[in-house]
N, C-alpha and C positions, 0 to 999 in steps of 0.2 A: 090577432093583432089589429085587424081592420076595425073590429067592433070596439076594441080598447081605445084606439085613436079617435074614433067618432063619438066617444062617450066621456069627454074630459070632465064633465060636471055631474057625473053619476057614479059616486063612490061605490055603491053596492054592485052596480054592473061591472065596474072596473075590478073589484075584488073577485067577482065570479069569473071574469075573464082570466085574471091572473092565476086563479086556482086551476082553471081548465088548461092553461098554458103549462103550468107546473106539472100537472098530471100527465099531459100528453108528452112532455119532454122526458119525464121519468120513464114513461112507458116505452118511448122510442129508444132511450138509452139502455133500458133493460133488454129490449129486443135485440139491439146491436150486440150487447155483451153476450147474450144467450147464443146468438148465431155464431159469434166468434168462438165461444166455448165449445159448442157442438162441433164446429168445423175442426177445432184443435183435437178434440177427443176422437172424432171420426177418422182423423188422419192416421191413427194408430200410434202416434207419439204421445207419451204421457205429458201432462201439464207439469208446471214447475213443482218439484217435490222439495220445497224449502221447509225443512224440519226445524222447529224451534220449540222452546219450552212455552207452555201456556196453561192456563187454569180453566178447567172444564166449566166450573161454576160461572166464571166471567164470560166465557163464550156463549153459554146458554142465556145469560142475562142480556148480552149484546143483541142476540136474536130477538128477544122479547121487546127490548127497548126500540129497536128499529121498526118492528112490525106493529107495535101497539097503536100508533096513530091510525093505521089502516083498519085495525080491529075496531077502534072507537068510532071511526067514521061509519063503519058498516053495522055498528051496534051489536058486535059479537064479543062475547067474553073470551079473552085470551089468558090462559093461566098456565104457569109453570108449577107443577106439583112439587112439593118439598123434596129436595134432592139430598139424599144421604149416601155418600160414596166413600168407599175405603180409600180410593186414590182419586184425587182431583187434579194434582199437578202432573201434567203429561208432556210428552214430546211428540210432535207430529206437525200436521199442517192445519192450523186453526181456520185458515181461510177456506179450505176445502170443506171442513166440517160445517162451517157457517153456511156455505153455499148449499150443502145437502139439506140441512135443517130448515133454512129459510125458504128454499124452494118448496119443501113439503108443507111447511106452515102457511106459506103464501097461497098454495093451492087450497088448503083447508079453509082459509079465510075467503078466497074468491068464490069457491063453490059451496058456500054455506048459505044459511038463511038468516034474515033479520032476527036478532035476539037469540041466535044460536051460540054455540061455544066451541072452542078449540082448546084441548088440554095437551100438555107435553110432560112426559115423565121419562126419567132415565134410571137405569138399573145397571150396576156392575155385576155381571153374571159369573165371571171367572178371573183368576189371576194366576199366571204361570210364566216362569222364566223372564220376569221383568216386563211382561205385557199383560194388559187387562182387557177383558171383553166387555163391551157396553151394549146395552139394548136401549135404543131411543124409540119411544112410542108416541106418535101424534094421532090423537083421536078427535074427530069432529062430528058435528050434528048436521052435516051438509046434505046435498042432494044425492050422494052415493053414486055408484058405478054399476052399470048393467053387466051381466055375465058375458054378453057378446063382445063388449069392449075391453074386458080385462086382459086378453092376450096382446092388446095394442097399447097398453098404458105407457110403456117405456119407449114407444116409437116417436121420433121427433115430428113435430107439426101435426100430430093427430089429436083430435078432440071428439068426445062422444056426442056433444051437442052442437049442431050446425051453427047456432047463434052464440057460441062461446066467445068468439073474438069480439063481438059487440056487447053482449049482455054481461059477460063475466070478465071482459078485458084480458083474455088469455090468448096465448099463441101456440100452446102445445109443446113447449120445449122443456119446461121445468123438470118433469119426471124423467125425461131422457137424460138430462144432465145428472140428475140424482143417481140413476142407475150406473152411468159410466163412471162417476166419481167413486161410488160405493164399490164397484168392481175393482177399480184401480187401487182402492185401499184394502182390497182383499176381504170385503165384507159381504153382506147380503141384505136385500130389501124385499119385504113381503107386504102386499096390499090385500086387506080384507074389507069388502064393501058390498052393500046392497042398495038398490035404488030406494031413495026416500028414508034410508036408515043410517046415513052417514058412512064414514070410512075410518079404518084404523091402519096406519102405516107403521110397520116395525122395521127398524134398521139396526142391524148388528155389525159392530165394527171392532176390530182389535186395534188398540192404541198402546204405544210404548209408555210405560210409567216413568216419570222423571224422579227417580229414587234419590237424586241429590238436589231435588227442587227446593227444599226448605233451606239448605245451606246456601244455594245460589241466590235465593230470594233475599236472605239476610245480607249477603255480600253486595247485592245490587241495590240495597236500600239507599236511596238518595242519589242514585246514578242518573236520575233525570234532571239534576241541577246543572244548567249550562250557563249560569250567571258568570259574566266576565269573559266568556269566549268571544274571540274575534272570528266572524264567519263571512266567507265569500259566497253569496247566494247567486247562482247563475240560472236565470229563468227568462225565456223570451215572452211568455204570456204576462201582460201587465197586471191583470187581476190576480193571477196565481202568485206572482212575485210580491204584490202588495200584501196579500194575505199572509204568506209565509214570513215576510219581513216583519209584519205587525206582531205575529206570534213570537218570533225570535226576540224582538225588542221587548215584548211583554215579559219574557223570561230573563231580561237584563243581559242579553247578548248584544255585542256590537256588530252591526251588519253593513257590508258593502255589497252593492248589487251590480250585476252585469247582464246585458240583454242577449248575449250569445257567447259561444265558446271563444271566439277571437278576442272579444273585449275582456273576457275572464282571464285569458292568458296575459294580455297586456297589463291588466290591473295587478295580477299576481307578480309579474316581473317588476312593476313600478314600486311595489312596497318592499320594505326591508325584510331580509330573511327571518323567518320565525314569526312574522306578523299574524298570519292566519292559523287558527287552531283547527279549522275545518272548512272544507269546500262542499257545498250542496249543489249538485250538478244535474240540471235537466239534460235529457239525452237528445231529444229531437229538436234542433234549433237551426235557424238559417245561418248563413255565412260559415259557421263552424259548429259541428255537432259536439255534444258532450263527450262522446267517445274520443274524438280527435283532440279536443281540448285537454282531456285527461292525459293522453299520450304525449302531447307537447309539453305539458307541465312536468310530467315524470322525466322527460328527456333534458330538462334545463340543467345547466351546470351550476347548481347551488344546492346546499345540503337539504334544505327543507322541501325541495321539489320531490325528493324521493320518499319523504316521511309524512308530509301533510296528509291527513285523512281526506279522502274524496268519497262522498256518498252520492250514488245515483238516485235521482228522483224521477220516476218514469211511470207512465200509464201502461207500459208494456211490462208484464210480469211473468212471461213465459220463460222456460228454462234457458232458451238460447239468448234471451235478453240479459238475464243474470250472468250468463257465461261471458257474453260480449263485454259487459261492464267490468267483470273481473279481469279479462284479457287486456282491457285498456288501462289497467292499473288502479281501478277503483277498489275501495275497501269494503263497500257495502252497497246494497240495493234496496230501496224502499219503493213500494208501489203506490201510485196515486189513486184515490185521495190518500194523503199521507196520514198515518196514525201518529199524532203529535207526541204522545208519550213514548212510543217506540222510537221515533226519530231522536228525541232527547236522550233516551237511554243509549242508543247506538252512538250518538255524537260523543257522549261522555265516556263511553267504554273505549273509544278510539283515541282519547286524549294522550 
């Protein structure tokens, strides 16, 4: 920041500084999230098992889309091999699957070499009693792993190379998270690697097949349309509020905003019954939390107080946070950063 402030007339240096700030911020955020994830998994309590229908093709494409800029910057070819699966509509936790795959792919990119490659392929190996077995294979042309380090691959904060934190921008948590999540999903992970010859990571996971997926998909066609909805948006962060409000208005919804739970309750009480079709509620706010605001609204002596859909928007997505939101009378819970399409679908389904 100091260099940025001292270089107001040097656009190139400002751009370089902004890039470094962005990379450093993303790295710190990633580190904090990884530490929290490891702490949660080490506690012996499972992370939130929120099962939902998802499409495996879309999940794989999301991973590639997110990591492609990193691959391009490092001049590494990142390729998803053609996927031909008998079942792609599944029921499970797509967030955990993304975490597993992205941590493995991220390592394959970090510990690769310029003009190297990373390939991902998926095979459906079995299907029985409504559950399919999938093998995910991530192969890279990276620096490889020595025999002495292989027993320590899944230990947190361990790295084979002493300069990994600086040269490769790694912290040694990715594979630990992968192992714990794979175990939680009752799968297995295997790493084959040799120094200088790259690595092959194979992950096998059983995932329940969404056998009614096509019917559900047809029924949900158009459920993302929220045009005409009256929404009470409760968010204390000014930037977050502005972004979500802009998105809702762009979808032709009418929006009233509140900066905390108390203001939200006052606004809800001041409008005629039936005015609001949905309340989007942040949870951690000053004056009155989202939990408390939801309870107060549900206790009001008016018909719509019991029926108006209240959806929690929260950076906390552990199972106890979801349970607390439900106990407070909320109808749904969406983790930040919010998936807009998922939010629209949920809003519409609760109308």
